[in-house]
C-alpha angles and dihedrals in degrees: 000000000000092000091052093053091046090053091044091056091057089064114079097211096046090044091053091051092050093047090049088055090047093053092047091052089051088053090052093051091046092053091047087064095052111092122217110261115261098022131123103241093198093058098083094039087060093040093056091044092057101031132081094188106137096196094071093040088055090050093046090054093052091049095050094241092311090120099057089049089043091226124175086265093052090123094044112186094314090114089055092048090048093048091048091053092046091052091047090053092045090053089069094046099041116057093200091059090048091053090047091053091054093045094095125235096341090052092050091052091054091048091051090051092051089048091053094051092047090050091054090048092050092047090052091050095046094044092048090050091050096044095047098034097046096026094070091047094058107282093114116060088223117017103219138125095264094054091044091052092047092051094046091049094047096048094044091048090048093052092047091048092053089051087053091048090052091052093047090053089053090052104036104018139043131271129020108315098213091047090049090054091052090045096056092045093051095045091050090067094051096087091051090049091053090053090052091052090050092050092047103044110014112030112100094012125123116263092256094047093043091051090050093050091050091051090049092048094049091045092053093045091051090046091053094046091049090050090049092050091049092047091048097049103034115109140164113232113212108201117232127191121200118211121235119257129205111230110178105314096332133084118230132185127019094133124139125236140155143227111237110218109188115221090220094047095162100045114203093332095102092053091049092048094048096044092046094051094045093048095044097089095049091046092054092049090049091054090049090050092243102110095127106072127150136208124045090331090062091047091052092049088049091054091050092053111088090203088072096050115111089012106146090208092055107038094159092059089065087073087081089065089070091056091047092053091050093049094047090053092042094052090045087061094038097051093042091053088057098045099039122046112187091194092056092045091049091048094050089049091053093048090053094046094252129138139169111254109256093011122097117230120256123029096002089057090049091050092047094050090047095052093047090046092051090050097050093041090060091048090047092046090049090050091047090051092051092051091048098045098050094074089044090058093053094043091050103036099036099023090234096156104197125160100219115085140147093304092051094047094050091049093049094047096045095045095049092046094048091046092051091049090052091048089051092048091050090052091048092051089050091053089052092051091050090051092051093046090054 
């Protein structure tokens, strides 16, 4: 990785793209420090100190601390991510959107425009909920119409600006712009998380015990990172043979290829879906100012809160972990069924004269791909669950409240690897150009 970056900086065009991304990321971090006008900046500091609501902690990790400061980038690009997922789901349900998606470059432009409009709409809705819900509880210095409108406008504009930054990085920089925004926000929280780990496990210990704890912490982090890399890169390759065709007096085709099926086909989407659904009830109650409820309602909310899982003082709360695991695996199957259609793949293979050795074209190919897909989705979902649950164990059992978890690590690993691949491909293309110019 280091060698790739060193070689990339030797090439002027690649270096310019990397520096452009770096400057954009600096702008993002600067904006994350700028609070919305008219807000009490100490409100969320006290809120996070006294609250165990995982929903807002999850959002704070994705915004790089911009949420607890209630900066103009407090929403980050979460409205864009949500709108992209919604459009992807609606593409299956609405035939017109499906046709638009398949309509080449023109269709993709229309889909992008729809996603942008939906992003602004979601940002307006979320910022209004935050400004009104928390504003009346002390977030705004004066809860009146002017301050509410200013807060809504600032948050919506900040989210729209980050969406624009992501698109600019796609055009003028390197890597996926939206992913880069997420990456810098998550990485910005790592130093604070290391301080939290130090205060929880090392501070006040003898030198030998402190050294042992650091070794254990580093070993666990490395093990989780390795598991994430394996999960992110693992794939099942289905061999495909293409039959030869007679064109004029010559034979063409006959080559071998493969269909790469990623083990973690759905990425971090299942974790995001599961976490969002489980945190939705407590988020609504917090907006309504009724987060402290007793009886069975309080017990159910405690079960839905991942901060209470593995807590020896609240053994009943860990029951919610079972629901979480079921939902992660379910959404892994659900999202993969939307993004990968075995029937469409089998039909495209048949049209191109391709077949899987030992499997007849048509329905047998569809059944074979479906069975293989179901098998690897379960493995990927199980691996994804392990990565997600490990941080929950340390948060609950040891009260090590860190922001980075399975979702963050998968995003960090996938974004860095994809960016490096893109840099390598740009360098390769340049070498080809140089060869042709010579």
